[in-house]
C-alpha positions as CSV (number, residue, x, y, z in Angstrom):
1,X,-15.6,-112.9,-75.4
2,X,-17.8,-112.2,-72.5
3,X,-14.8,-111.4,-70.3
4,X,-13.7,-108.7,-72.8
5,X,-17.3,-107.4,-73.1
6,X,-17.6,-107.2,-69.3
7,X,-14.3,-105.4,-69.0
8,X,-15.4,-102.8,-71.6
9,X,-18.8,-102.3,-69.9
10,X,-17.1,-101.9,-66.5
11,X,-14.5,-99.4,-67.8
12,X,-17.2,-97.5,-69.7
13,X,-19.4,-97.4,-66.6
14,X,-16.5,-96.1,-64.5
15,X,-15.7,-93.4,-67.1
16,X,-19.4,-92.4,-67.3
17,X,-19.7,-92.2,-63.5
18,X,-16.5,-90.1,-63.3
19,X,-17.6,-87.8,-66.1
20,X,-21.1,-87.3,-64.5
21,X,-19.4,-86.6,-61.1
22,X,-17.1,-84.1,-62.7
23,X,-19.9,-82.4,-64.6
24,X,-22.1,-82.2,-61.5
25,X,-19.3,-81.0,-59.2
26,X,-18.3,-78.2,-61.7
27,X,-21.9,-76.9,-61.6
28,X,-22.3,-77.1,-57.9
29,X,-21.8,-74.0,-55.8
30,X,-22.1,-70.5,-57.0
31,X,-19.0,-68.3,-57.3
32,X,-19.7,-64.9,-55.8
33,X,-17.9,-62.4,-58.1
34,X,-19.0,-59.4,-56.0
35,X,-16.1,-60.0,-53.6
36,X,-13.7,-58.9,-56.4
37,X,-15.1,-55.4,-56.0
38,X,-14.8,-55.0,-52.2
39,X,-11.8,-52.9,-51.2
40,X,-9.8,-53.7,-48.0
41,X,-10.9,-52.0,-44.8
42,X,-7.9,-49.7,-44.8
43,X,-8.3,-48.6,-48.5
44,X,-12.0,-48.1,-48.0
45,X,-11.5,-46.0,-44.8
46,X,-8.9,-43.9,-46.6
47,X,-11.4,-43.3,-49.4
48,X,-14.0,-42.0,-46.9
49,X,-11.3,-39.8,-45.4
50,X,-10.4,-38.4,-48.8
51,X,-14.1,-37.6,-49.4
52,X,-14.5,-35.9,-46.0
53,X,-11.3,-33.8,-46.6
54,X,-12.5,-32.8,-50.0
55,X,-15.9,-31.7,-48.5
56,X,-14.0,-29.8,-45.8
57,X,-12.0,-27.9,-48.5
58,X,-15.3,-27.0,-50.1
59,X,-14.9,-29.3,-53.2
60,X,-18.1,-30.5,-54.8
61,X,-19.1,-34.1,-54.9
62,X,-17.7,-36.3,-57.7
63,X,-14.1,-37.0,-58.5
64,X,-11.9,-36.2,-55.5
65,X,-9.0,-34.0,-56.8
66,X,-5.5,-34.9,-55.8
67,X,-6.2,-38.6,-55.3
68,X,-4.5,-40.5,-58.1
69,X,-4.4,-44.3,-57.5
70,X,-7.0,-45.5,-57.0
71,X,-9.3,-42.6,-57.9
72,X,-12.1,-41.7,-55.5
73,X,-15.6,-40.6,-56.5
74,X,-18.1,-39.3,-53.9
75,X,-21.8,-39.6,-54.4
76,X,-23.8,-37.5,-51.8
77,X,-27.0,-35.8,-53.1
78,X,-28.1,-35.0,-49.5
79,X,-25.6,-32.2,-48.9
80,X,-27.4,-28.9,-48.5
81,X,-26.2,-26.0,-50.7
82,X,-23.5,-24.0,-48.9
83,X,-23.2,-26.4,-46.0
84,X,-19.6,-27.1,-45.1
85,X,-18.1,-29.8,-42.9
86,X,-16.2,-28.2,-40.0
87,X,-14.9,-31.4,-38.5
88,X,-15.5,-35.1,-38.7
89,X,-14.6,-38.3,-37.0
90,X,-14.6,-41.7,-38.8
91,X,-16.2,-43.9,-36.1
92,X,-15.2,-47.1,-37.9
93,X,-16.7,-49.9,-40.0
94,X,-20.3,-50.7,-39.1
95,X,-22.7,-53.4,-40.2
96,X,-24.7,-52.4,-43.2
97,X,-26.3,-53.6,-46.4
98,X,-22.9,-53.6,-48.2
99,X,-19.5,-55.1,-47.4
100,X,-17.8,-51.8,-46.5
101,X,-19.9,-49.4,-44.5
102,X,-18.5,-46.7,-42.3
103,X,-20.1,-44.4,-39.7
104,X,-18.9,-40.8,-39.6
105,X,-19.7,-38.1,-37.0
106,X,-19.7,-34.8,-38.8
107,X,-20.0,-31.3,-37.4
108,X,-21.6,-29.1,-40.1
109,X,-21.9,-25.4,-40.6
110,X,-24.7,-23.4,-42.3
111,X,-26.8,-24.4,-40.3
112,X,-24.6,-25.7,-37.5
113,X,-25.5,-29.3,-36.7
114,X,-23.8,-32.5,-35.7
115,X,-24.9,-35.6,-37.7
116,X,-24.0,-39.2,-37.8
117,X,-23.6,-40.2,-41.4
118,X,-23.0,-43.6,-43.1
119,X,-20.9,-44.1,-46.2
120,X,-20.6,-47.2,-48.3
121,X,-17.4,-47.8,-50.3
122,X,-17.5,-50.1,-53.4
123,X,-15.0,-50.8,-56.2
124,X,-11.3,-51.3,-56.5
125,X,-10.2,-48.6,-59.0
126,X,-12.1,-46.3,-59.0
127,X,-13.4,-46.4,-55.5
128,X,-17.0,-45.1,-55.1
129,X,-18.0,-43.6,-51.8
130,X,-21.8,-43.4,-51.5
131,X,-23.8,-41.8,-48.8
132,X,-26.1,-44.5,-47.3
133,X,-29.2,-42.8,-48.6
134,X,-27.9,-42.5,-52.2
135,X,-26.7,-46.2,-52.1
136,X,-30.1,-47.3,-51.0
137,X,-31.8,-45.3,-53.8
138,X,-29.4,-46.7,-56.4
139,X,-29.7,-50.3,-55.2
140,X,-33.5,-50.1,-55.4
141,X,-33.6,-48.0,-58.6
142,X,-35.4,-45.3,-56.8
143,X,-33.5,-42.3,-58.0
144,X,-35.3,-38.9,-58.0
145,X,-36.7,-38.1,-61.3
146,X,-36.9,-34.5,-62.7
147,X,-40.5,-33.5,-63.3
148,X,-41.2,-32.3,-66.8
149,X,-42.8,-28.9,-66.9
150,X,-46.2,-28.9,-68.5
151,X,-46.8,-26.1,-70.9
152,X,-50.2,-24.7,-71.5
153,X,-51.4,-25.1,-75.1
154,X,-51.3,-21.9,-77.1
155,X,-55.1,-21.8,-77.4
156,X,-55.5,-21.8,-73.6
157,X,-53.1,-18.9,-73.2
158,X,-55.2,-16.9,-75.7
159,X,-58.4,-17.8,-73.8
160,X,-57.0,-16.8,-70.5
161,X,-55.7,-13.4,-71.8
162,X,-59.0,-12.6,-73.5
163,X,-61.1,-13.6,-70.5
164,X,-59.0,-11.3,-68.3
165,X,-59.9,-8.3,-70.4
166,X,-63.7,-8.7,-69.8
């Protein structure tokens, strides 16, 4: 009887150790899902190029027209009104706070300047091309807020108009 009992305890112990090892190993290590949303270097660079070409044609930021699969959206709130890009050169992928970051040398008109810009590309379909400054604001939740205009109470307007007559 003790031989059978020892055999059951040993088998149970092995199964328990195996179950605990499987349970622990399944929970070990974190799976980084963000890599699923990182485009390849060539796809990301072509998205930056599509954004630059759209700017060169005078298109506004947002969905780049004419690009179908994957669609490209440009986020660039730092463009000055009326400022056009005359020429640009994608200098290549550079280190940044995102997996796909590109440096662009842009010659701009109105006023004429040459700037080095950084663009970050995220997503698979759609692709989002963010200017570095916009990406930083978004990643830190520091987007510019519109100020609400304070209206003077009706009583104050009447006081101001009556005091002006005296």
